[in-house]
ROMARKOL-682553 format. One record per residue: residue in one letter; x, y, z of N, C-alpha, C, O in turn. Coordinates in Angstrom, 3 decimals. Example, Ala and Ser with C-alpha at 12.3 -4.5 7.8 and 13.67 -1.06 7.14 Angstrom:
BEGIN
[atom 'a', [13.190, -5.690, 7.800], [12.300, -4.500, 7.800], [13.200, -3.300, 7.800], [14.236, -3.319, 8.465]];
[atom 's', [12.850, -2.250, 7.080], [13.670, -1.060, 7.140], [12.900, 0.030, 7.870], [13.409, 1.138, 8.039]];
END
This chain:
BEGIN
[atom 'm', [8.160, -17.347, -22.314], [7.555, -17.396, -23.685], [6.383, -18.514, -23.442], [6.454, -19.531, -22.752]];
[atom 'i', [5.471, -18.106, -24.084], [4.206, -19.154, -24.075], [3.949, -20.001, -25.226], [3.843, -19.420, -26.306]];
[atom 'r', [3.846, -21.100, -25.204], [3.529, -22.023, -26.328], [2.229, -22.839, -26.194], [1.895, -23.029, -25.024]];
[atom 'e', [1.477, -23.326, -27.072], [0.508, -24.248, -27.001], [0.737, -25.500, -27.440], [1.371, -25.696, -28.476]];
[atom 'l', [0.221, -26.527, -26.663], [0.180, -27.953, -27.180], [-1.236, -28.649, -26.738], [-1.816, -28.505, -25.661]];
[atom 'a', [-1.594, -29.363, -27.746], [-3.022, -30.057, -27.799], [-2.709, -31.037, -26.546], [-1.610, -31.572, -26.397]];
[atom 'i', [-3.748, -31.202, -25.708], [-3.632, -32.165, -24.672], [-3.494, -33.554, -25.087], [-2.980, -34.330, -24.282]];
[atom 't', [-3.903, -34.015, -26.304], [-3.889, -35.144, -27.007], [-2.341, -35.449, -27.247], [-1.964, -36.619, -27.304]];
[atom 'd', [-1.510, -34.460, -27.377], [-0.058, -34.730, -27.693], [0.751, -34.719, -26.517], [1.947, -34.996, -26.613]];
[atom 'f', [0.145, -34.381, -25.231], [0.890, -34.430, -24.015], [1.563, -35.760, -23.748], [2.765, -35.744, -23.481]];
[atom 'p', [0.881, -36.961, -23.796], [1.445, -38.228, -23.645], [2.838, -38.523, -23.938], [3.629, -39.134, -23.220]];
[atom 's', [3.045, -37.991, -25.127], [4.325, -38.258, -25.781], [5.421, -37.444, -24.967], [6.538, -37.919, -24.764]];
[atom 'i', [5.071, -36.310, -24.557], [5.890, -35.411, -23.845], [6.153, -36.149, -22.468], [7.285, -36.357, -22.030]];
[atom 'q', [5.164, -36.461, -21.938], [5.179, -37.090, -20.484], [6.029, -38.344, -20.471], [6.718, -38.583, -19.480]];
[atom 'e', [6.020, -39.155, -21.512], [6.821, -40.405, -21.492], [8.310, -39.974, -21.508], [9.167, -40.573, -20.857]];
[atom 'k', [8.562, -38.918, -22.278], [10.044, -38.493, -22.381], [10.616, -37.801, -21.088], [11.758, -37.940, -20.650]];
[atom 't', [9.586, -37.015, -20.549], [9.896, -36.283, -19.413], [8.822, -36.471, -18.220], [7.985, -35.626, -17.901]];
[atom 'p', [8.999, -37.729, -17.623], [7.971, -38.266, -16.500], [8.008, -37.280, -15.311], [7.057, -37.365, -14.534]];
[atom 'h', [8.817, -36.496, -15.088], [8.885, -35.409, -13.914], [8.598, -34.099, -14.400], [8.965, -33.158, -13.696]];
[atom 'a', [7.927, -33.834, -15.621], [7.486, -32.582, -15.962], [6.692, -31.869, -15.050], [5.927, -32.526, -14.343]];
[atom 'q', [6.732, -30.555, -14.925], [5.847, -29.775, -14.042], [4.570, -29.597, -14.851], [4.589, -28.959, -15.904]];
[atom 'v', [3.634, -30.066, -14.446], [2.326, -30.043, -14.793], [1.205, -29.250, -13.759], [0.805, -29.852, -12.763]];
[atom 'w', [0.779, -28.012, -14.030], [0.070, -27.462, -13.051], [-1.331, -27.245, -13.564], [-1.576, -26.613, -14.591]];
[atom 'd', [-2.331, -27.868, -12.707], [-3.741, -27.611, -12.990], [-4.307, -26.701, -12.238], [-4.458, -26.901, -11.033]];
[atom 'v', [-4.698, -25.583, -12.830], [-5.127, -24.189, -12.262], [-6.473, -24.154, -11.759], [-6.859, -23.077, -11.306]];
[atom 'r', [-7.270, -25.147, -11.756], [-8.581, -25.118, -11.372], [-8.675, -25.273, -9.845], [-7.665, -25.639, -9.243]];
[atom 'd', [-9.818, -25.020, -9.171], [-9.951, -24.990, -7.680], [-9.656, -26.440, -7.175], [-9.615, -27.391, -7.955]];
[atom 'a', [-9.494, -26.535, -6.092], [-9.172, -27.793, -5.374], [-10.331, -28.731, -5.453], [-10.028, -29.923, -5.505]];
[atom 'k', [-11.536, -28.440, -5.471], [-12.573, -29.359, -5.588], [-12.687, -29.846, -6.963], [-12.959, -31.021, -7.207]];
[atom 's', [-12.472, -28.916, -7.915], [-12.675, -29.585, -9.358], [-11.207, -30.496, -9.538], [-11.302, -31.576, -10.121]];
[atom 'f', [-10.228, -30.173, -9.172], [-8.943, -30.951, -9.373], [-9.199, -32.407, -8.738], [-8.850, -33.454, -9.283]];
[atom 'a', [-9.865, -32.311, -7.497], [-10.034, -33.631, -6.854], [-11.101, -34.403, -7.577], [-11.155, -35.622, -7.414]];
[atom 'e', [-11.860, -33.854, -8.277], [-12.891, -34.691, -9.026], [-12.368, -35.435, -10.263], [-13.004, -36.314, -10.845]];
[atom 'g', [-11.040, -34.959, -10.639], [-10.499, -35.598, -11.661], [-9.432, -34.826, -12.502], [-9.762, -33.841, -13.164]];
[atom 'h', [-8.216, -35.264, -12.468], [-7.136, -34.556, -13.065], [-6.253, -35.614, -13.772], [-6.402, -36.795, -13.456]];
[atom 'i', [-5.253, -35.228, -14.799], [-4.306, -36.123, -15.377], [-3.136, -36.395, -14.206], [-2.751, -35.690, -13.273]];
[atom 'a', [-2.789, -37.564, -14.610], [-1.779, -38.160, -13.723], [-0.499, -37.240, -13.764], [-0.075, -36.759, -14.815]];
[atom 'g', [0.054, -37.045, -12.584], [1.300, -36.208, -12.319], [1.078, -34.634, -12.324], [2.002, -33.846, -12.124]];
[atom 'a', [-0.135, -34.281, -12.553], [-0.571, -32.673, -12.384], [-0.465, -32.516, -10.916], [-0.613, -33.438, -10.115]];
[atom 'v', [-0.180, -31.203, -10.597], [-0.241, -30.715, -9.157], [-1.116, -29.578, -9.388], [-1.088, -28.880, -10.401]];
[atom 'n', [-1.984, -29.412, -8.278], [-3.013, -28.503, -8.096], [-2.367, -27.081, -7.786], [-1.671, -26.974, -6.777]];
[atom 'k', [-2.559, -26.063, -8.562], [-2.065, -24.764, -8.422], [-3.201, -23.750, -8.831], [-3.283, -23.173, -9.915]];
[atom 'p', [-4.057, -23.641, -7.765], [-5.206, -22.667, -8.209], [-4.866, -21.411, -8.583], [-4.100, -20.749, -7.884]];
[atom 'i', [-5.443, -20.887, -9.836], [-5.182, -19.812, -10.411], [-5.152, -18.399, -9.529], [-4.409, -17.444, -9.758]];
[atom 'e', [-5.980, -18.481, -8.638], [-6.051, -17.282, -7.600], [-5.153, -17.436, -6.702], [-5.093, -16.504, -5.900]];
[atom 'l', [-4.308, -18.423, -6.523], [-3.049, -18.563, -5.640], [-1.648, -18.286, -6.230], [-0.601, -18.191, -5.591]];
[atom 'l', [-1.832, -18.165, -7.674], [-0.554, -18.072, -8.205], [0.198, -16.636, -7.973], [-0.329, -15.533, -8.117]];
[atom 'd', [1.438, -16.879, -7.613], [2.339, -15.750, -7.229], [3.734, -16.287, -7.454], [3.979, -17.447, -7.784]];
[atom 'a', [4.637, -15.318, -7.241], [6.114, -15.714, -7.714], [6.467, -16.813, -6.705], [7.312, -17.602, -7.127]];
[atom 's', [6.083, -17.005, -5.666], [6.455, -18.235, -4.781], [6.424, -19.562, -5.564], [7.236, -20.484, -5.484]];
[atom 'v', [5.322, -19.473, -6.341], [5.292, -20.906, -7.207], [6.368, -21.544, -7.860], [6.320, -22.700, -8.280]];
[atom 'f', [7.569, -20.611, -7.966], [8.677, -21.107, -8.765], [9.795, -21.566, -7.934], [10.783, -22.091, -8.447]];
[atom 'a', [9.654, -21.349, -6.383], [10.504, -21.550, -5.545], [11.375, -22.837, -5.856], [12.599, -22.736, -5.779]];
[atom 'n', [10.793, -24.039, -6.205], [11.458, -25.312, -6.383], [11.451, -25.676, -7.723], [11.721, -26.854, -7.953]];
[atom 'i', [11.208, -24.949, -8.660], [11.265, -25.263, -10.157], [12.585, -24.697, -10.689], [12.899, -23.507, -10.696]];
[atom 'p', [13.345, -25.783, -11.156], [14.595, -25.228, -11.743], [14.557, -24.443, -12.984], [13.774, -24.772, -13.875]];
[atom 'l', [15.311, -23.469, -13.111], [15.357, -22.564, -14.454], [15.723, -23.558, -15.548], [16.603, -24.415, -15.463]];
[atom 'g', [14.821, -23.293, -16.726], [15.074, -23.986, -17.930], [14.037, -25.324, -18.031], [13.998, -26.021, -19.045]];
[atom 'e', [13.295, -25.552, -16.965], [12.408, -26.249, -16.996], [10.992, -25.908, -17.329], [10.367, -25.238, -16.507]];
[atom 'p', [10.357, -26.321, -18.534], [9.192, -25.837, -18.902], [7.926, -26.050, -17.789], [7.884, -27.018, -17.030]];
[atom 'v', [7.059, -25.139, -17.819], [5.799, -25.459, -16.906], [4.567, -25.665, -17.910], [4.238, -24.835, -18.758]];
[atom 'y', [3.916, -26.930, -17.682], [2.627, -27.112, -18.205], [1.634, -26.642, -17.696], [1.721, -26.608, -16.469]];
[atom 'v', [0.584, -26.204, -18.156], [-0.498, -25.533, -17.510], [-1.747, -25.838, -18.272], [-1.902, -25.585, -19.466]];
[atom 'l', [-2.767, -26.493, -17.359], [-3.814, -26.894, -17.893], [-5.205, -26.609, -16.784], [-5.073, -26.420, -15.575]];
[atom 'c', [-6.297, -26.628, -17.399], [-7.490, -26.461, -16.641], [-8.633, -27.303, -17.083], [-8.313, -28.253, -17.798]];
[atom 'g', [-9.861, -27.166, -16.820], [-10.907, -27.914, -17.286], [-11.090, -27.939, -18.826], [-11.236, -29.009, -19.416]];
[atom 'g', [-11.080, -26.795, -19.443], [-11.360, -26.808, -20.610], [-10.460, -25.710, -21.498], [-10.390, -25.800, -22.724]];
[atom 'g', [-9.834, -24.748, -20.797], [-9.069, -23.944, -21.550], [-9.039, -22.335, -21.087], [-8.059, -21.612, -21.266]];
[atom 't', [-10.103, -21.969, -20.552], [-10.115, -20.516, -20.096], [-9.214, -20.126, -19.108], [-8.463, -19.178, -19.337]];
[atom 'k', [-9.172, -20.757, -17.969], [-8.255, -20.630, -16.908], [-6.930, -20.709, -17.158], [-6.129, -19.941, -16.625]];
[atom 'a', [-6.582, -21.661, -18.007], [-5.035, -21.820, -18.473], [-4.476, -20.874, -19.198], [-3.287, -20.578, -19.078]];
[atom 'g', [-5.393, -20.229, -20.137], [-4.846, -19.147, -20.883], [-4.678, -17.965, -20.140], [-3.839, -17.174, -20.572]];
[atom 'r', [-5.374, -17.633, -18.979], [-5.126, -16.564, -18.133], [-3.972, -16.959, -17.252], [-3.035, -16.168, -17.141]];
[atom 'a', [-3.952, -18.102, -16.620], [-2.769, -18.585, -15.848], [-1.352, -18.398, -16.583], [-0.451, -17.862, -15.938]];
[atom 'v', [-1.146, -18.757, -17.723], [-0.053, -18.763, -18.374], [0.477, -17.340, -18.494], [1.671, -17.114, -18.300]];
[atom 'a', [-0.440, -16.316, -18.828], [-0.248, -15.125, -18.998], [0.243, -14.471, -17.720], [1.256, -13.773, -17.680]];
[atom 'l', [-0.584, -14.755, -16.609], [-0.048, -14.253, -15.298], [1.371, -14.649, -14.852], [2.180, -13.900, -14.304]];
[atom 'l', [1.582, -16.192, -15.234], [2.871, -16.701, -14.867], [3.933, -15.971, -15.582], [4.949, -15.637, -14.972]];
[atom 'e', [3.757, -15.677, -16.940], [4.775, -14.882, -17.761], [5.175, -13.636, -17.206], [6.333, -13.221, -17.154]];
[atom 's', [4.001, -12.979, -16.734], [4.205, -11.706, -16.082], [4.904, -11.566, -14.644], [5.305, -10.535, -14.103]];
[atom 'l', [4.933, -12.697, -14.241], [5.679, -12.914, -12.849], [7.020, -13.346, -13.111], [7.857, -12.967, -12.292]];
[atom 'd', [7.461, -14.142, -14.188], [8.845, -14.673, -14.487], [8.666, -14.862, -15.875], [8.103, -15.880, -16.276]];
[atom 'p', [9.171, -13.807, -16.830], [9.259, -13.921, -18.194], [10.443, -14.803, -18.762], [10.507, -15.123, -19.949]];
[atom 't', [11.318, -15.144, -17.866], [12.371, -15.923, -18.369], [12.060, -17.473, -18.428], [12.909, -18.305, -18.748]];
[atom 'r', [10.998, -17.718, -18.150], [10.548, -19.337, -18.164], [9.849, -19.630, -19.393], [9.479, -18.676, -20.077]];
[atom 'e', [9.615, -20.805, -19.772], [8.715, -21.367, -20.757], [7.457, -21.933, -20.032], [7.487, -22.615, -19.007]];
[atom 'y', [6.303, -21.532, -20.749], [5.004, -22.032, -20.148], [4.272, -22.601, -21.428], [4.147, -21.944, -22.461]];
[atom 'i', [3.844, -23.771, -21.271], [3.034, -24.530, -22.271], [1.723, -24.688, -21.852], [1.498, -25.350, -20.839]];
[atom 'e', [0.721, -24.119, -22.554], [-0.810, -24.147, -22.271], [-1.190, -25.384, -22.915], [-1.056, -25.486, -24.135]];
[atom 'l', [-1.737, -26.517, -22.089], [-2.234, -27.703, -22.704], [-3.545, -27.247, -23.134], [-4.352, -26.807, -22.314]];
[atom 'k', [-3.844, -27.341, -24.586], [-5.136, -26.836, -24.976], [-6.050, -28.205, -24.952], [-5.662, -29.315, -25.315]];
[atom 'g', [-7.375, -27.868, -24.433], [-8.297, -28.839, -24.329], [-8.637, -29.404, -22.862], [-9.671, -29.991, -22.543]];
[atom 'g', [-7.488, -29.084, -22.000], [-7.572, -29.349, -20.781], [-8.010, -30.825, -20.330], [-7.926, -31.789, -21.091]];
[atom 't', [-8.446, -30.893, -19.125], [-8.935, -32.039, -18.364], [-10.199, -32.601, -19.265], [-10.212, -33.812, -19.490]];
[atom 'r', [-11.051, -31.942, -19.687], [-12.230, -32.315, -20.609], [-11.812, -32.988, -21.801], [-12.341, -34.018, -22.218]];
[atom 'g', [-10.751, -32.329, -22.402], [-10.047, -32.854, -23.792], [-9.530, -34.267, -23.429], [-9.824, -35.291, -24.047]];
[atom 'a', [-8.756, -34.194, -22.393], [-8.080, -35.575, -21.780], [-9.085, -36.656, -21.607], [-8.796, -37.810, -21.924]];
[atom 'r', [-10.351, -36.321, -21.081], [-11.255, -37.363, -20.660], [-11.955, -37.782, -22.086], [-12.198, -38.971, -22.288]];
[atom 'i', [-12.223, -36.949, -22.912], [-12.796, -37.195, -24.137], [-11.775, -38.074, -24.981], [-12.238, -38.904, -25.762]];
[atom 'a', [-10.543, -37.936, -24.863], [-9.513, -38.740, -25.645], [-9.278, -39.882, -25.031], [-8.598, -40.727, -25.612]];
[atom 'g', [-9.816, -40.142, -23.684], [-9.651, -41.470, -23.184], [-8.632, -41.736, -22.196], [-8.423, -42.840, -21.694]];
[atom 'f', [-7.929, -40.536, -21.912], [-6.919, -40.721, -20.817], [-7.463, -40.987, -19.433], [-8.541, -40.507, -19.081]];
[atom 'p', [-6.770, -41.703, -18.694], [-7.241, -42.166, -17.345], [-7.092, -40.753, -16.460], [-6.112, -40.009, -16.508]];
[atom 'l', [-8.099, -40.585, -15.770], [-8.067, -39.409, -14.880], [-7.808, -39.996, -13.317], [-8.239, -41.092, -12.961]];
[atom 'v', [-7.043, -39.098, -12.448], [-6.986, -39.425, -11.142], [-8.133, -38.798, -10.384], [-8.277, -37.578, -10.475]];
[atom 'v', [-9.017, -39.557, -9.599], [-9.864, -39.090, -8.716], [-9.583, -39.160, -7.306], [-9.408, -40.284, -6.837]];
[atom 'e', [-9.512, -38.190, -6.571], [-9.223, -38.056, -5.149], [-10.407, -38.284, -4.358], [-11.400, -37.658, -4.730]];
[atom 'a', [-10.536, -39.046, -3.341], [-11.609, -39.328, -2.474], [-11.853, -38.217, -1.452], [-12.760, -38.325, -0.628]];
END
């Protein structure tokens, strides 16, 4: 199942579930330039069934990108790989998080 959640509503989820699976589907360079805390880089072009290896069933996967285009494609792809899971597209992405004043993690 695919659901949508505004990026501005995500901090309340993250407080309740600090170990939530948050996948940023941008390329490694874009991810390193700034991503939300707790996100893991899973470039869309590398998504396949193996990405679920260490994800417990029943745990939702939150997906975002820079602004929303790739995240939408990524959740559709993920659902085609495993339709038994819940995917939550974080609308607004990293740009929306930045505009809302969220601190972003930048990797050197």
